[in-house]
ROTI-756826 format. One record per residue (C-alpha): residue in three letters; x, y, z. Coordinates in nm, 4 decimals. Layout:
N
> ALA|X|Y|Z
...
//
This chain:
461
> HIS|0.3243|4.6475|-0.1992
> LEU|0.0698|4.8293|-0.4190
> VAL|-0.1332|4.5117|-0.4766
> LYS|-0.1223|4.3802|-0.1203
> CYS|-0.1563|4.6995|0.0838
> PHE|-0.3413|4.9442|-0.1412
> LEU|-0.5673|4.7163|-0.3450
> LYS|-0.6114|4.4683|-0.0556
> VAL|-0.5662|4.1730|-0.2908
> PRO|-0.3444|3.8655|-0.2263
> PHE|-0.0290|3.9276|-0.4262
> LEU|0.0696|3.5817|-0.5574
> PRO|-0.2700|3.4918|-0.7120
> PHE|-0.2918|3.8383|-0.8687
> MET|0.0639|3.8045|-1.0057
> ALA|-0.0173|3.4552|-1.1316
> TRP|-0.3152|3.5818|-1.3312
> SER|-0.1093|3.8752|-1.4630
> LEU|0.1495|3.6322|-1.5990
> ILE|-0.1149|3.3936|-1.7312
> HIS|-0.2712|3.6837|-1.9237
> ALA|0.0760|3.7805|-2.0454
> GLY|0.1223|3.4203|-2.1583
> TRP|-0.1805|3.4083|-2.3877
> MET|-0.0995|3.7580|-2.5172
> HIS|0.2471|3.6303|-2.6157
> LEU|0.0890|3.3371|-2.7964
> ILE|-0.1422|3.5687|-2.9897
> LEU|0.1553|3.7840|-3.0898
> ALA|0.3346|3.4707|-3.2065
> LEU|0.0353|3.3442|-3.4073
> LEU|-0.0026|3.6842|-3.5730
> ASN|0.3717|3.6957|-3.6456
> ALA|0.3811|4.0312|-3.4685
> HIS|0.7517|4.0802|-3.5321
> ASP|0.6906|4.1583|-3.8999
> TRP|0.4264|4.4264|-3.8490
> THR|0.5427|4.5842|-3.5203
> MET|0.9209|4.5979|-3.5402
> ARG|0.8922|4.7038|-3.9034
> TYR|0.8500|5.0654|-3.7899
> VAL|1.1065|5.0607|-3.5085
> THR|1.4323|5.2418|-3.5746
> LYS|1.7683|5.2254|-3.4010
> PHE|1.6783|5.5442|-3.2162
> SER|1.4441|5.3440|-2.9922
> THR|1.6560|5.0289|-2.9677
> GLU|1.9672|5.2274|-2.8721
> VAL|1.7735|5.4121|-2.6010
> PHE|1.6387|5.0821|-2.4690
> SER|1.9861|4.9278|-2.4701
> LEU|2.1305|5.2276|-2.2841
> LEU|1.8473|5.2069|-2.0317
> ASN|1.9338|4.8432|-1.9617
> SER|2.2994|4.9359|-1.9082
> ILE|2.2042|5.2079|-1.6584
> ILE|1.9707|4.9680|-1.4757
> TYR|2.2503|4.7132|-1.4396
> PHE|2.4859|4.9749|-1.2952
> HIS|2.2092|5.0921|-1.0632
> LYS|2.1501|4.7355|-0.9428
> ALA|2.5213|4.7091|-0.8635
> VAL|2.5065|5.0281|-0.6563
> GLN|2.2013|4.8949|-0.4706
> GLU|2.3875|4.5755|-0.3796
> LEU|2.6774|4.7785|-0.2438
> GLN|2.4380|5.0000|-0.0481
> ARG|2.2943|4.6912|0.1179
> ALA|2.6471|4.5748|0.1964
> HIS|2.7185|4.9130|0.3579
> ASN|2.4133|4.8723|0.5822
> ASP|2.4836|4.5106|0.6791
> LEU|2.8640|4.4902|0.7049
> SER|3.1432|4.6459|0.9059
> PHE|3.3323|4.9297|0.7398
> ALA|3.6350|4.7116|0.6600
> ALA|3.4138|4.4426|0.5079
> PHE|3.2268|4.7076|0.3096
> LEU|3.5540|4.8410|0.1666
> TYR|3.6473|4.4901|0.0586
> ALA|3.3004|4.4490|-0.0941
> ILE|3.3754|4.7490|-0.3163
> ILE|3.7127|4.5992|-0.4096
> GLY|3.5481|4.2639|-0.4826
> ALA|3.2789|4.4195|-0.7024
> ILE|3.5186|4.6338|-0.9049
> GLY|3.7675|4.3476|-0.9222
> THR|3.5055|4.1062|-1.0550
> MET|3.4180|4.3501|-1.3311
> LEU|3.7771|4.4413|-1.4253
> VAL|3.9035|4.0821|-1.4356
> ALA|3.6048|3.9812|-1.6506
> VAL|3.6656|4.2737|-1.8879
> PHE|4.0375|4.1915|-1.9032
> LEU|3.9779|3.8248|-1.9835
> SER|3.7044|3.9035|-2.2365
> ILE|3.9659|4.0495|-2.4739
> ALA|4.1975|3.7471|-2.4469
> GLU|4.1589|3.6868|-2.8209
> LYS|4.3695|3.9987|-2.8761
> TRP|4.6607|3.8600|-2.6724
> ARG|4.7989|3.6791|-2.9768
> PRO|5.0624|3.5260|-2.9890
> LEU|5.0421|3.4731|-2.6113
> PHE|4.9044|3.1272|-2.5198
> HIS|4.7514|2.8726|-2.7538
> ARG|4.4519|2.9834|-2.9609
> TYR|4.2124|2.7546|-2.7740
> VAL|4.3370|2.8814|-2.4373
> ARG|4.2669|3.2396|-2.5456
> MET|3.9232|3.1385|-2.6709
> GLY|3.8389|2.9674|-2.3409
> LEU|3.9501|3.2683|-2.1365
> ALA|3.7488|3.5082|-2.3513
> GLU|3.4324|3.2993|-2.3667
> TYR|3.4204|3.2235|-1.9932
> ALA|3.5660|3.5519|-1.8698
> ALA|3.2739|3.6303|-1.6371
> ALA|3.2573|3.2769|-1.4940
> ILE|3.6330|3.2696|-1.4254
> SER|3.6232|3.6108|-1.2592
> ILE|3.3278|3.5091|-1.0405
> ILE|3.5040|3.1901|-0.9261
> ILE|3.8197|3.3868|-0.8396
> PHE|3.6352|3.6395|-0.6246
> ILE|3.4180|3.3754|-0.4590
> GLY|3.7371|3.2114|-0.3340
> MET|3.9238|3.5313|-0.2520
> PRO|3.7439|3.6119|0.0777
> HIS|3.8526|3.2731|0.2178
> ILE|4.2252|3.3513|0.1841
> GLY|4.4390|3.4818|0.4703
> GLU|4.3110|3.7668|0.6860
> LEU|4.0167|3.8251|0.4499
> ALA|3.8558|3.5141|0.5968
> SER|3.8011|3.7017|0.9239
> LEU|3.5850|3.9679|0.7558
> ASP|3.2084|3.9395|0.7728
> ARG|3.0288|3.9167|0.4383
> THR|2.6818|3.8798|0.2917
> THR|2.6183|3.5968|0.0475
> LEU|2.3328|3.4993|-0.1806
> HIS|2.0268|3.3678|-0.0004
> VAL|1.9495|3.0182|-0.1250
> SER|1.7113|2.7410|-0.0316
> THR|1.8516|2.4278|0.1294
> SER|1.5418|2.2112|0.0896
> PHE|1.2996|2.1287|-0.1877
> LYS|1.0074|2.3399|-0.0725
> PRO|0.8822|2.6985|-0.1175
> SER|1.0926|2.9571|0.0662
> ASP|0.7742|3.1325|0.1843
> ALA|0.6696|2.9756|0.5161
> ASN|0.3035|3.0417|0.4303
> ARG|0.3192|2.8151|0.1253
> SER|0.3133|2.4368|0.1474
> VAL|0.3043|2.3650|-0.2281
> PHE|0.4813|2.5200|-0.5251
> PHE|0.1636|2.5913|-0.7204
> VAL|-0.0202|2.9166|-0.6512
> GLN|-0.3915|2.8793|-0.5835
> PHE|-0.4738|3.1390|-0.8485
> TRP|-0.8275|3.0060|-0.8994
> ARG|-0.9322|3.1538|-0.5644
> LEU|-0.8894|3.5145|-0.6811
> PRO|-1.2231|3.7007|-0.7273
> VAL|-1.3398|3.7205|-1.0886
> ALA|-1.3229|4.1022|-1.0954
> TRP|-0.9527|4.0953|-1.0042
> ILE|-0.8873|3.8222|-1.2593
> PHE|-0.9992|4.0624|-1.5312
> ALA|-0.8152|4.3528|-1.3628
> ALA|-0.4925|4.1504|-1.3918
> ILE|-0.5140|4.1935|-1.7696
> VAL|-0.3674|4.5454|-1.7324
> PRO|-0.0356|4.4418|-1.5695
> GLY|-0.0376|4.1399|-1.8011
> PHE|-0.0426|4.3725|-2.1005
> ILE|0.2420|4.5824|-1.9581
> ILE|0.4509|4.2699|-1.8943
> THR|0.3815|4.1539|-2.2500
> VAL|0.4952|4.4853|-2.3979
> LEU|0.8148|4.4831|-2.1916
> SER|0.9017|4.1204|-2.2627
> PHE|0.8210|4.1482|-2.6331
> PHE|1.0236|4.4629|-2.6874
> ASP|1.3087|4.3343|-2.4695
> HIS|1.3279|4.0106|-2.6638
> GLU|1.2967|4.1768|-3.0036
> VAL|1.5701|4.4310|-2.9316
> SER|1.8070|4.1681|-2.7943
> SER|1.7411|3.9505|-3.1005
> ILE|1.8127|4.2419|-3.3321
> ILE|2.1375|4.3242|-3.1526
> CYS|2.2691|3.9684|-3.1425
> THR|2.1884|3.8953|-3.5083
> SER|2.3165|4.2250|-3.6507
> ASP|2.5273|4.2365|-3.9663
> ARG|2.8565|4.2259|-3.7757
> TYR|2.7802|3.8682|-3.6645
> GLY|2.7308|3.7432|-4.0200
> THR|2.4331|3.5186|-3.9470
> LYS|2.2990|3.3274|-4.2454
> LYS|2.0057|3.1189|-4.1249
> PRO|1.6592|3.2737|-4.0975
> GLY|1.5194|3.3958|-3.7688
> GLY|1.2501|3.2339|-3.5589
> PHE|1.1005|3.5304|-3.3790
> ALA|0.7477|3.3857|-3.3590
> TRP|0.8737|3.0626|-3.2016
> ASP|1.0716|3.2667|-2.9481
> ILE|0.7661|3.4660|-2.8428
> ALA|0.5505|3.1531|-2.8180
> LEU|0.8038|2.9834|-2.5902
> LEU|0.8418|3.3030|-2.3886
> GLY|0.4641|3.3131|-2.3369
> ILE|0.4578|2.9543|-2.2114
> THR|0.7441|3.0109|-1.9647
> THR|0.5866|3.3370|-1.8444
> ALA|0.2536|3.1664|-1.7661
> LEU|0.4391|2.8801|-1.5969
> CYS|0.6280|3.1268|-1.3767
> GLY|0.2940|3.2728|-1.2680
> VAL|0.1542|2.9332|-1.1741
> LEU|0.4705|2.8592|-0.9719
> GLY|0.4652|3.2009|-0.8034
> ILE|0.8073|3.3155|-0.9231
> PRO|0.9035|3.6315|-1.1171
> PRO|0.8852|3.6014|-1.4959
> ALA|1.2325|3.5139|-1.6195
> ASN|1.1979|3.6822|-1.9568
> GLY|1.5669|3.6123|-2.0138
> GLY|1.5223|3.2388|-1.9758
> VAL|1.4022|3.1805|-2.3299
> TYR|1.5792|3.0189|-2.6184
> ASN|1.6365|3.2742|-2.8881
> THR|1.6003|3.0666|-3.2027
> SER|1.6800|3.3547|-3.4362
> SER|1.9324|3.2274|-3.6887
> ASN|1.9844|2.9126|-3.4810
> LEU|2.1575|3.1114|-3.2095
> SER|2.0205|2.9986|-2.8772
> PHE|2.0452|3.2011|-2.5610
> ALA|1.9659|3.0450|-2.2276
> ASP|2.0329|3.3471|-2.0123
> CYS|1.8199|3.3787|-1.7035
> GLY|1.7208|3.6998|-1.5374
> GLU|1.5262|4.0123|-1.6033
> GLY|1.6251|4.0865|-1.9552
> LEU|1.8276|3.9392|-2.2382
> LEU|1.9872|4.2531|-2.3640
> PRO|2.3471|4.2382|-2.2372
> GLN|2.3622|3.8569|-2.2297
> ALA|2.2610|3.8011|-2.5914
> PRO|2.5509|3.9995|-2.7482
> LEU|2.7874|3.8308|-2.4992
> HIS|2.6811|3.4919|-2.6287
> SER|2.7142|3.6059|-2.9897
> GLU|3.0605|3.7465|-2.9212
> SER|3.1713|3.4195|-2.7616
> LEU|3.0590|3.2307|-3.0737
> MET|3.2530|3.4543|-3.3127
> HIS|3.5209|3.2851|-3.5227
> ILE|3.7201|3.3544|-3.8374
> GLU|3.6233|3.1900|-4.1656
> LYS|3.7896|3.2021|-4.5049
> GLU|3.5437|3.3238|-4.7656
> GLU|3.5940|3.2636|-5.1367
> THR|3.5367|3.5602|-5.3672
> PHE|3.5925|3.6056|-5.7394
> ILE|3.7700|3.9177|-5.8643
> SER|3.8528|4.0337|-6.2140
> VAL|4.2170|4.1245|-6.2837
> ASP|4.3054|4.2431|-6.6377
> GLY|3.9942|4.0753|-6.7696
> GLU|4.0834|3.7465|-6.6035
> GLU|3.8712|3.6089|-6.3215
> LYS|4.0675|3.4998|-6.0144
> VAL|3.9743|3.3471|-5.6821
> GLU|4.0596|3.5448|-5.3701
> TYR|4.0272|3.4255|-5.0118
> ARG|3.9566|3.6726|-4.7345
> GLU|3.9029|3.6304|-4.3637
> VAL|3.5579|3.7172|-4.2257
> ARG|3.4244|3.6928|-3.8705
> ARG|3.1023|3.4999|-3.8133
> VAL|2.9244|3.3236|-3.5315
> TYR|2.8796|2.9499|-3.4992
> GLU|2.5082|2.9050|-3.5608
> GLN|2.4312|2.6154|-3.3279
> ARG|2.2219|2.5247|-3.0230
> TRP|2.4567|2.3157|-2.8106
> SER|2.5995|2.5992|-2.6001
> ALA|2.2540|2.7191|-2.4960
> PHE|2.1421|2.3622|-2.4238
> LEU|2.4438|2.3087|-2.1981
> HIS|2.3860|2.6439|-2.0247
> ALA|2.0230|2.5554|-1.9587
> GLY|2.1276|2.2158|-1.8247
> ALA|2.3807|2.3760|-1.5908
> ILE|2.1153|2.6186|-1.4635
> LEU|1.8756|2.3300|-1.3992
> VAL|2.1443|2.1424|-1.2064
> PHE|2.2425|2.4369|-0.9891
> VAL|1.8868|2.5191|-0.8840
> SER|1.8656|2.1767|-0.7186
> PRO|1.8990|2.2028|-0.3392
> PRO|2.2407|2.0299|-0.3029
> LEU|2.4204|2.2549|-0.5516
> GLN|2.2313|2.5641|-0.4395
> ARG|2.4640|2.5540|-0.1407
> VAL|2.7500|2.6207|-0.3817
> LEU|2.5672|2.9265|-0.5166
> GLY|2.5169|3.0318|-0.1550
> LEU|2.8941|3.0855|-0.1248
> THR|2.8732|3.3785|-0.3688
> PRO|2.9219|3.7173|-0.1965
> THR|2.6697|3.9792|-0.3000
> SER|2.9630|4.2039|-0.3902
> VAL|3.0526|3.9563|-0.6667
> LEU|2.6938|3.9832|-0.7898
> ALA|2.7373|4.3618|-0.7978
> GLY|3.0554|4.3154|-1.0012
> LEU|2.8700|4.0896|-1.2434
> PHE|2.6000|4.3550|-1.2845
> MET|2.8678|4.6138|-1.3647
> PHE|3.0274|4.3794|-1.6175
> MET|2.6931|4.3176|-1.7882
> GLY|2.6256|4.6910|-1.8004
> GLU|2.9707|4.7594|-1.9433
> GLN|2.9349|4.4912|-2.2104
> SER|2.5978|4.6284|-2.3179
> LEU|2.7255|4.9855|-2.3179
> SER|3.0418|4.9006|-2.5132
> VAL|2.8446|4.8038|-2.8254
> ASN|2.5961|5.0910|-2.8066
> PRO|2.6495|5.3591|-3.0766
> ILE|2.5309|5.6266|-2.8306
> LEU|2.8571|5.5833|-2.6383
> TYR|3.0731|5.6518|-2.9419
> ARG|2.8657|5.9491|-3.0516
> PHE|2.8946|6.0787|-2.6936
> PHE|3.2738|6.0599|-2.7329
> TYR|3.2377|6.2910|-3.0342
> LEU|3.0937|6.5518|-2.7948
> LEU|3.4232|6.5404|-2.6030
> THR|3.6415|6.5369|-2.9135
> PRO|3.7839|6.8579|-3.0666
> ALA|3.6174|6.9440|-3.3961
> SER|3.9487|6.9080|-3.5795
> GLU|3.9660|6.5417|-3.4726
> HIS|3.6132|6.4435|-3.5798
> PRO|3.5800|6.1778|-3.8518
> THR|3.4794|6.3059|-4.1928
> LEU|3.1030|6.3188|-4.2459
> PRO|2.9208|6.2443|-4.5713
> GLU|2.9023|6.5455|-4.7998
> ASP|2.5295|6.5999|-4.7498
> VAL|2.5560|6.6117|-4.3660
> LYS|2.6210|6.9719|-4.2640
> GLY|2.8428|6.9454|-3.9581
> TYR|2.8249|6.7618|-3.6269
> ARG|2.5791|6.9951|-3.4561
> GLY|2.2719|6.7913|-3.5519
> VAL|2.4509|6.4667|-3.4612
> HIS|2.5436|6.6048|-3.1181
> ILE|2.1895|6.7264|-3.0461
> TYR|2.0496|6.3885|-3.1550
> THR|2.2875|6.2093|-2.9143
> VAL|2.2058|6.4417|-2.6236
> VAL|1.8332|6.3893|-2.6833
> GLN|1.8821|6.0110|-2.6711
> ILE|2.0704|6.0381|-2.3410
> LEU|1.8143|6.2740|-2.1859
> VAL|1.5229|6.0542|-2.2952
> THR|1.6962|5.7520|-2.1420
> LEU|1.7513|5.9358|-1.8133
> VAL|1.3875|6.0451|-1.8000
> ILE|1.2677|5.6871|-1.8542
> PHE|1.5134|5.5609|-1.5919
> ILE|1.3818|5.8138|-1.3393
> VAL|1.0300|5.6909|-1.4149
> THR|1.1416|5.3350|-1.3285
> LEU|1.2335|5.4595|-0.9798
> THR|0.8834|5.5934|-0.9127
> LYS|0.5440|5.4331|-0.8578
> ALA|0.4822|5.4756|-1.2306
> ALA|0.7598|5.2252|-1.3053
> PRO|0.5283|4.9557|-1.4493
> ALA|0.4311|5.1942|-1.7287
> PHE|0.7823|5.2574|-1.8576
> PRO|0.7490|5.0108|-2.1517
> VAL|0.4750|5.2367|-2.2851
> LEU|0.7271|5.5227|-2.2937
> ILE|0.9599|5.3083|-2.5042
> ILE|0.6787|5.2428|-2.7527
> ILE|0.5909|5.6131|-2.7708
> LEU|0.9443|5.6797|-2.8962
> VAL|0.8553|5.5071|-3.2249
> PRO|0.5959|5.7613|-3.3494
> ILE|0.8014|6.0462|-3.2009
> ARG|1.0953|5.9434|-3.4190
> LEU|0.8876|5.8973|-3.7345
> LEU|0.6566|6.1984|-3.7017
> LEU|0.8167|6.4644|-3.4835
> MET|1.1929|6.4292|-3.5218
> THR|1.1721|6.4512|-3.9000
> LYS|1.0588|6.8122|-3.8521
> LEU|1.3420|6.9019|-3.6131
> TRP|1.6445|6.7447|-3.7844
> ARG|1.7689|6.7576|-4.1404
> ARG|1.6887|6.4479|-4.3428
> GLU|2.0560|6.3898|-4.4199
> THR|2.1476|6.3971|-4.0493
> LEU|1.8763|6.1466|-3.9582
> ARG|1.9826|5.9248|-4.2455
> PHE|2.3381|5.9302|-4.1069
> VAL|2.2627|5.8562|-3.7383
> ASP|1.9547|5.6346|-3.7628
> ALA|1.8174|5.3422|-3.9631
> TRP|1.5465|5.0789|-3.9528
> ALA|1.6140|4.8277|-3.6771
> CYS|1.4977|4.5147|-3.8629
> ARG|1.5506|4.5910|-4.2287
> LYS|1.7816|4.7710|-4.4647
> GLY|1.7650|5.1441|-4.5210
> THR|1.6225|5.4357|-4.3262
> PRO|1.2822|5.6061|-4.2941
> GLU|1.4213|5.8887|-4.5062
> ASP|1.5144|5.6450|-4.7838
> ASP|1.1605|5.5086|-4.7854
> LYS|1.0174|5.8598|-4.8074
> ASP|1.2476|5.9404|-5.0989
> LEU|1.1393|5.6249|-5.2820
> LEU|0.7749|5.7055|-5.2167
> ALA|0.8194|6.0626|-5.3366
> GLY|1.0038|5.9412|-5.6460
> GLY|0.7240|5.6996|-5.7261
> MET|0.4612|5.9718|-5.6849
> ASN|0.6560|6.2109|-5.9076
> GLU|0.6921|5.9448|-6.1746
> LYS|0.3206|5.8727|-6.1597
> ASP|0.2374|6.2443|-6.1778
> GLY|0.4720|6.2791|-6.4743
> LEU|0.2901|6.0078|-6.6663
> ASN|-0.0511|6.1502|-6.5828
> SER|0.0513|6.5034|-6.6892
> ARG|0.1165|6.3869|-7.0421
> GLY|-0.2536|6.3363|-7.0953
> PRO|-0.4296|6.0948|-7.3335
> GLY|-0.2113|6.1926|-7.6296
> VAL|0.0539|5.9492|-7.5240
> THR|-0.1998|5.6735|-7.4982
> LEU|-0.3397|5.7477|-7.8478
> GLN|0.0072|5.7610|-7.9978
> THR|0.1036|5.4368|-7.8394
> ALA|-0.2184|5.2779|-7.9547
> GLY|-0.1510|5.4031|-8.3102
> GLU|0.2008|5.2626|-8.3031
> GLN|0.0635|4.9310|-8.1858
> ALA|-0.1940|4.9351|-8.4657
//
């Protein structure tokens, strides 16, 4: 609306150039191996805020779908839409923990239910409205194309004629291209960090630069085709875990894929008992580091975007889509440490877990958690305004705020307890301690003066 009505510029060519600019910016980031020198200074403070923001956005999208249903449907159909949305989420959540149903069902049955919980729930609630008296209710379904041509009546070909945009606006499109690059890069990096965290036990090295290069190519291609950039439709090659999730954002999907690939392995360890070395086997949970699941997902997506099978997607009620959004938000929220620290705010002090000796009470932890929540809400409100395209910049600003400002407002021990580097071991406070220790050691050597050097030289002589 801003581009077409206010700037008086044709939207699709301008969007195409924005995504083309974003494409070459991604490639430059990949060539410069930007992951190593950008994410190096990002802490979990920022990634947790970004993850929480994505969860809120998913819940908000679900509410928007239900609001549209309220406007378009009868009251009875709207009430069922609410039931269908909540039911889709609850059934998916229920099936996602099928691994814990042991000894009920065979192990492979439990695995199948857990790994395809969302798909099973969606299929159930797609069929539900066609049963009994529910079939008489009106409903809104996904809008799909039934022919192999652009859905816009003004377009006769799939390719956007981006070369017809005036040169001045081609250069102006660099600004939104930069914003898209920042959002996609940070989104991908955070999702990669989450889905390859220590709890997943990944062993193979990451491929962040390859991910960003492929993301840049697909982003530019989306611009040429005149479709929104599917920054979720990229293969995450980090540790040979591939994610072929489509949509605006990888964040909730990536941990879902990692969770579905979790399995139990027996790990051999050597222990010493009475001076004698013995072998001990223990069970550890790791992910299958493979690419087949993502390849099959991508193939299924390609098949279902073909016109014949798009009709099948067209049977999906929008209420089921709202339920899927709620499920994605819940899954993202359930692994976010902010949620568990928020529970501490509601827990009596006598029931709090024991803190490390150097952390003086939960007050600093509580304030830190509240600040994270408030910052997330402020950024979310920004996304609802005309300044929404600039919200990735706010996420980036959190990095220097954490490293420069928050160190003056919280005790070092508290920050060391609640925060850490996102992509490497340790915390900013640990690094400062090491740096201070090195400086003190250097000062100690210098304070001894040349006498030490002469003595050492004499001893050598």
